[in-house]
C-alpha positions in Angstrom: 13.2 23.6 -0.1 11.8 27.1 0.2 9.0 26.6 2.5 6.4 27.8 -0.1 4.1 26.3 -2.2 2.1 28.0 -5.2 0.5 27.4 -8.5 2.2 25.1 -10.8 4.6 26.7 -13.1 5.9 25.1 -16.4 6.8 21.4 -16.5 9.0 21.7 -19.8 12.1 19.8 -18.1 9.8 16.9 -17.1 8.3 16.9 -20.8 12.0 16.8 -22.2 13.1 14.2 -19.9 10.3 11.8 -20.6 10.9 12.2 -24.2 14.5 11.1 -23.7 13.6 8.3 -21.5 11.7 6.5 -24.1 14.7 6.1 -26.1 16.0 3.7 -23.5 13.6 2.7 -20.8 10.7 0.6 -21.8 7.8 3.0 -22.1 10.0 5.6 -20.6 9.3 4.4 -17.1 10.6 1.9 -14.8 7.4 0.8 -13.1 4.0 0.7 -14.9 2.3 2.6 -12.1 4.8 5.6 -13.0 2.9 6.3 -16.2 1.1 9.2 -14.7 0.7 12.9 -16.1 0.6 16.1 -14.8 -3.0 16.5 -15.6 -3.7 17.2 -19.3 0.0 16.8 -20.2 1.0 13.3 -21.2 4.1 13.0 -19.3 5.1 12.2 -15.7 6.7 14.6 -13.3 10.4 14.2 -12.8 11.5 14.9 -9.0 14.7 16.1 -8.2 14.6 16.7 -4.4 12.7 16.4 -1.1 12.7 17.3 2.3 10.0 16.6 4.9 6.9 16.7 3.5 7.8 18.6 0.4 9.2 17.8 -3.0 10.7 19.7 -6.0 10.7 18.7 -9.6 13.3 19.5 -12.2 11.6 22.7 -13.1 11.6 24.0 -9.8 7.8 23.4 -8.8 7.3 22.8 -5.0 4.7 20.3 -3.7 3.3 19.2 -0.3 3.6 15.4 -1.1 0.8 13.0 -0.2 2.2 10.3 -2.4 5.3 9.9 -0.3 6.7 7.2 -2.5 3.2 5.1 -2.4 3.5 5.5 1.7 7.3 4.1 1.9 8.8 7.5 2.9 6.6 7.6 6.3 9.0 9.8 8.1 9.0 12.4 5.3 11.8 12.8 2.7 15.5 12.8 3.7 14.6 12.4 7.5 17.6 13.6 9.7 17.4 10.6 11.8 17.4 8.3 8.8 20.2 10.1 6.9 22.7 10.0 9.7 22.0 6.4 10.5 22.4 5.6 6.8 25.4 7.8 6.4 27.4 5.7 8.9 26.6 2.4 7.2 27.6 3.8 3.9 31.0 4.1 5.3 31.2 0.7 6.6 29.7 -1.3 4.0 26.1 -1.4 2.6 25.9 -5.5 2.3 28.0 -8.6 2.5 25.5 -11.3 1.6 25.9 -12.8 5.3 24.1 -12.2 8.5 24.2 -8.9 10.3 23.1 -7.7 13.7 20.6 -4.9 12.6 18.5 -7.6 10.9 18.1 -9.5 14.4 17.3 -6.3 16.1 14.9 -5.6 13.5 13.3 -9.0 13.6 12.9 -8.8 17.5 11.3 -5.2 17.1 8.7 -6.6 14.7 7.9 -9.5 17.0 7.4 -7.1 19.8 5.2 -4.7 17.7 3.3 -7.1 15.8 0.4 -9.4 17.0 0.8 -12.3 14.9 4.8 -12.2 14.5 6.5 -14.8 16.0 9.0 -15.7 13.5 10.2 -13.3 10.6 11.7 -13.4 7.2 13.0 -10.4 5.4 12.7 -9.8 1.4 13.0 -6.7 -0.6 9.4 -5.8 -2.0 6.0 -6.4 -1.2 5.7 -8.4 -4.2 8.6 -10.8 -3.0 7.4 -10.9 0.7 3.7 -12.1 -0.6 5.2 -14.9 -2.6 7.3 -15.9 0.5 4.0 -16.1 2.7 2.1 -18.0 0.2 4.9 -20.4 -0.4 4.9 -20.6 3.7 1.3 -21.4 3.8 1.4 -24.0 0.9 4.3 -25.8 2.6 2.7 -25.8 5.9 -0.6 -27.1 4.8 0.5 -29.4 1.7 -2.2 -27.5 -0.5 -2.1 -25.1 -3.2 -5.5 -23.1 -3.8 -5.3 -19.6 -2.7 -8.6 -17.7 -2.1 -8.3 -13.8 -2.7 -10.8 -11.0 -2.9 -11.7 -9.3 -6.2 -10.0 -5.7 -6.5 -7.3 -6.7 -3.6 -3.8 -6.0 -4.9 -0.8 -8.4 -3.8 1.8 -7.4 -6.0 2.8 -7.8 -9.6 4.3 -11.2 -9.7 2.4 -14.2 -11.3 1.6 -15.8 -7.8 -1.3 -13.5 -7.2 -1.7 -10.9 -9.9 -5.0 -12.0 -10.3 -8.4 -10.0 -10.2 -6.9 -6.7 -8.7 -8.2 -4.6 -11.6 -10.8 -6.5 -13.9 -13.1 -5.2 -16.1 -16.7 -5.8 -16.1 -16.9 -7.6 -19.3 -14.4 -10.3 -18.2 -15.2 -10.3 -14.4 -17.9 -12.8 -14.3 -20.8 -13.3 -12.0 -20.8 -11.0 -8.7 -20.8 -14.0 -6.4 -18.2 -16.1 -8.3 -15.9 -13.7 -10.2 -13.7 -15.3 -12.8 -10.0 -15.3 -11.9 -8.7 -12.7 -14.3 -4.9 -12.1 -15.0 -3.6 -8.8 -14.4 -1.4 -9.0 -17.7 -0.5 -11.3 -20.5 2.2 -13.7 -19.6 0.6 -15.2 -16.5 0.1 -18.9 -17.1 -3.0 -20.7 -16.7 -1.8 -23.0 -14.3 -1.2 -20.3 -11.8 -4.8 -18.8 -12.7 -6.3 -22.2 -11.9 -4.8 -22.1 -8.3 -6.5 -18.8 -7.5 -10.3 -18.5 -6.4 -11.6 -15.2 -6.2 -14.3 -13.8 -3.9 -16.1 -10.6 -3.6 -15.2 -8.6 -0.6 -17.2 -7.9 2.4 -20.1 -10.5 1.6 -20.2 -13.3 4.3 -22.6 -15.3 2.3 -20.5 -15.2 -0.8 -17.5 -16.1 1.3 -19.0 -19.0 2.8 -20.4 -20.5 -0.4 -16.6 -20.2 -1.8 -15.4 -21.9 1.2 -17.9 -24.7 1.2 -17.4 -25.1 -2.6 -13.7 -25.9 -2.0 -13.7 -27.4 1.1 -10.4 -28.9 2.1 -8.5 -27.3 -1.1 -7.5 -24.0 0.2 -4.0 -23.4 1.6 -4.5 -19.7 2.5 -7.1 -17.1 2.5 -5.3 -13.5 1.8 -6.6 -10.1 1.6 -5.8 -6.4 2.4 -7.5 -5.6 5.7 -8.0 -2.2 4.5 -8.2 -2.4 0.7 -5.6 0.5 -0.1 -5.8 -0.6 -3.9 -9.6 -0.2 -4.0 -9.6 3.4 -2.7 -9.1 2.4 0.8 -12.4 0.6 1.1 -12.8 -0.3 4.6 -13.8 -4.0 6.0 -17.4 -4.0 7.2 -18.0 -4.4 10.8 -17.0 -8.1 11.9 -16.0 -9.2 8.5 -12.3 -9.7 9.3 -13.6 -11.6 12.7 -15.3 -13.7 10.1 -12.6 -14.4 8.3 -10.5 -15.4 11.3 -13.3 -17.8 12.5 -13.8 -19.5 9.0 -10.2 -20.1 8.5 -9.6 -21.4 12.1 -12.7 -23.6 11.6 -11.4 -25.0 8.3 -7.8 -25.4 8.9 -6.9 -22.6 6.4 -4.1 -20.2 6.7 -5.2 -16.5 7.1 -2.7 -14.0 5.6 -3.1 -10.1 5.8 -1.3 -8.3 3.2 -0.3 -5.3 5.5 2.0 -3.9 2.7 0.3 -0.6 3.0 -1.3 -0.6 6.6 1.4 -2.2 8.3 3.1 0.2 10.9 1.2 3.0 9.2 -2.3 2.6 10.9 -0.6 2.0 14.4 2.5 0.0 15.7 0.6 -3.1 15.4 -0.8 -2.4 12.0 -4.3 -3.1 10.8 -4.4 -6.4 12.7 -4.1 -4.4 15.9 -6.4 -1.7 14.8 -9.1 -4.4 14.3 -8.1 -6.8 16.8 -8.0 -9.7 14.5 -4.8 -11.8 14.5 -3.9 -13.5 11.1 -1.6 -16.4 10.8 0.8 -14.6 8.5 1.3 -10.9 7.6 3.4 -9.2 4.7 4.8 -5.8 5.4 6.8 -3.5 3.3 6.4 0.3 2.3 6.5 2.1 5.5 8.8 -0.6 7.0 11.8 0.7 5.1 11.2 4.3 5.6 12.1 4.8 1.9 14.6 2.3 1.3 13.6 -1.4 -0.4 12.9 -4.0 2.4 9.8 -6.2 3.2 9.0 -8.7 5.5 6.5 -11.8 6.1 5.7 -12.9 9.6 3.7 -15.1 11.2 2.8 -17.6 14.1 5.7 -20.1 14.7 3.7 -23.3 13.6 3.2 -22.0 10.3 6.7 -20.6 9.7 8.4 -23.6 11.2 8.7 -25.5 8.0 10.6 -22.4 6.6 12.7 -22.3 9.9 13.9 -26.0 9.2 14.7 -25.4 5.6 12.0 -27.6 4.3 10.4 -24.8 2.7 13.0 -22.7 0.8 13.2 -19.1 0.5 16.2 -16.9 -0.3 17.5 -13.4 -1.6 20.9 -11.9 -1.9 19.6 -8.5 -0.7 17.5 -9.7 1.9 17.7 -7.5 5.0 21.1 -5.8 3.9 22.7 -3.7 6.7 21.6 -0.4 4.8 18.0 -1.3 4.6 17.7 -3.1 8.0 19.2 -0.1 9.5 16.6 1.9 7.8 13.8 0.1 8.7 15.1 -0.2 12.3 15.3 3.4 12.9 11.8 3.9 11.1 10.1 1.2 13.5 11.8 2.5 16.5 10.2 6.0 15.6 6.7 4.5 14.6 6.6 2.5 17.8 6.1 6.0 19.8 2.1 6.2 20.1 2.4 9.8 19.5 4.0 9.5 16.4 1.2 7.4 14.6 -1.4 9.6 16.6 -0.1 12.4 14.7 -0.4 11.0 11.5 -4.0 9.7 12.2 -5.1 13.2 13.5 -3.5 15.0 10.8 -5.3 12.7 8.2 -8.6 13.1 9.6 -8.4 16.6 9.6 -7.9 16.5 5.7 -10.6 14.0 5.4 -12.8 16.2 7.4 -12.0 19.3 5.2 -12.5 17.4 1.9 -16.1 16.2 3.2 -16.9 19.8 4.2 -15.6 21.4 0.9 -17.6 18.6 -1.0 -20.8 19.1 0.9 -20.2 23.0 0.5 -20.1 22.7 -3.3 -22.7 19.9 -3.5 -20.5 17.4 -4.9 -21.4 13.8 -4.1 -18.2 12.5 -2.7 -17.2 9.9 -0.2 -13.8 10.3 1.9 -13.0 6.6 2.9 -10.2 4.9 4.9 -8.4 6.1 7.8 -6.6 9.3 8.8 -3.1 7.6 8.2 -4.2 6.6 4.5 -7.5 7.4 2.7 -8.9 8.5 -0.8 -11.6 10.7 -2.1 -14.2 8.7 -4.1 -16.9 10.8 -6.4 -19.3 7.9 -5.9 -22.8 8.7 -7.5 -24.6 9.2 -4.0 -21.3 10.1 -2.0 -21.7 6.7 0.0 -18.4 4.8 0.6 -17.8 1.6 -1.3 -18.1 -1.8 0.2 -16.7 -4.0 -2.7 -14.5 -3.5 -6.0 -17.5 -3.3 -8.5 -19.0 -0.3 -6.9 -15.8 1.6 -7.6 -16.2 0.9 -11.2 -19.3 3.2 -10.9 -17.5 6.3 -9.3 -16.7 9.5 -11.5 -12.9 8.7 -12.0 -12.9 11.9 -14.3 -13.7 13.8 -11.7 -11.3 12.7 -9.2 -8.7 13.2 -12.0 -9.6 16.8 -12.3 -9.6 17.2 -8.4 -6.2 15.8 -8.4 -5.0 18.2 -11.1 -6.7 21.1 -9.3 -4.5 20.1 -6.3 -1.2 19.8 -8.3 -1.8 23.1 -9.9 -2.0 24.5 -6.0 1.2 22.6 -5.0 -0.6 19.4 -3.6 0.7 16.4 -4.8 -1.4 13.3 -4.3 -1.8 10.0 -5.8 -2.7 10.0 -9.8 -4.9 6.9 -9.6 -8.5 7.3 -8.6 -8.3 3.7 -6.9 -5.2 4.3 -4.7 -5.0 6.7 -1.8 -3.4 9.5 0.0 -0.7 8.8 2.5 0.1 11.0 5.5 3.8 11.3 6.6 5.0 11.9 10.5 6.8 15.1 9.3 3.3 16.9 8.3 3.2 20.1 10.2 0.2 22.5 10.9 1.6 24.9 8.3 1.4 22.3 5.7 -2.2 21.2 6.8 -3.4 24.8 6.6 -2.0 25.1 3.2 -3.3 21.9 1.9 -6.8 22.5 3.4 -6.9 26.0 1.7 -5.7 24.0 -1.7 -8.8 21.4 -1.0 -11.2 24.2 -0.8 -10.0 26.2 -3.8 -10.0 22.7 -5.8 -13.7 22.1 -5.0 -14.6 25.7 -6.1 -12.9 24.9 -9.3 -14.6 21.6 -9.9 
């Protein structure tokens, strides 16, 4: 990397590779979320290399990266401590389909760091780990229905791919939303087992729980709704979830795929001092390699431990991925590291707020320093639930993101997603980003 960022140059190489990819890859992509553009150009960027906070595309354009693999590369790209550890594993064998010592050390560290974690199981992605947690809850309770919240995302698999981005025309009444499948191909039987509730509404929650008394195996939520532009929980709302689930004998699951280890060593449950029965982790856990986990209190995980509830996976906690996670968590378990992430993000959030105020652009910057989003709401107030996001000016967000990109700052292309801050970010990086933010608002 050159150590320099500047205006976006040509991206003809990315366009050519996308044209080529469409002949062999379905849609030219390997994930629906990668169908993003470089602004007005209808093709994604192809990234050739990365180091620390910076990435470079195949045309040689360099960017400060605040997507960082959707929050996974939390130590930065090609982090030296990871490169050294993984090189050693590559020389001795990456996986054997048997037990390994790194997975044991990793599970022990998770139990030390995470308040709810008494037993751990590993998987390969957040979607898989959510399936594991839901099966554990159903196996423990003997019940099948799951309560989820409108707009919360819990992976692409059928289990909970319900009402994460419904259109207003299909969402139904506010207080009792329709369960809307995310995609064709999800069977009606699965939809029937999912009840949807609006977020941050105590009255609607209690009404929903009362209407299905004795039917729910679990309530699941994103404690900070990363996939609703980092919508925060209202004060006391997570406590209410805990109280209601305890009183009714329902398993409470926190989907900490995005918040886990990023918002602090103990994740969102430590940040808000609310302990769920089960929690799901991925993203930052692996430091950029594919690994996930679901962890929870012993009595809920015990049927799984006995083998009564089945869970498997050839690649679960392979030596390569477990080593990457172990190195990453040891790094993030240092309080100064996550404080640096949080403080850096808070500086960027404040810069965006100030630039929006100075240019008289209605704008909410919501989330926490480690993960946040800029939302162009009509009156500049933060959102509290999914349907408020649908009234935000997403076109203005896309314009803002493109203006940043032309100034060498790479942020999430989706207005309902969020920025992620890596631990490798430096004062120089922040200076350059703040300057780009101020110039972008001038262009808006």
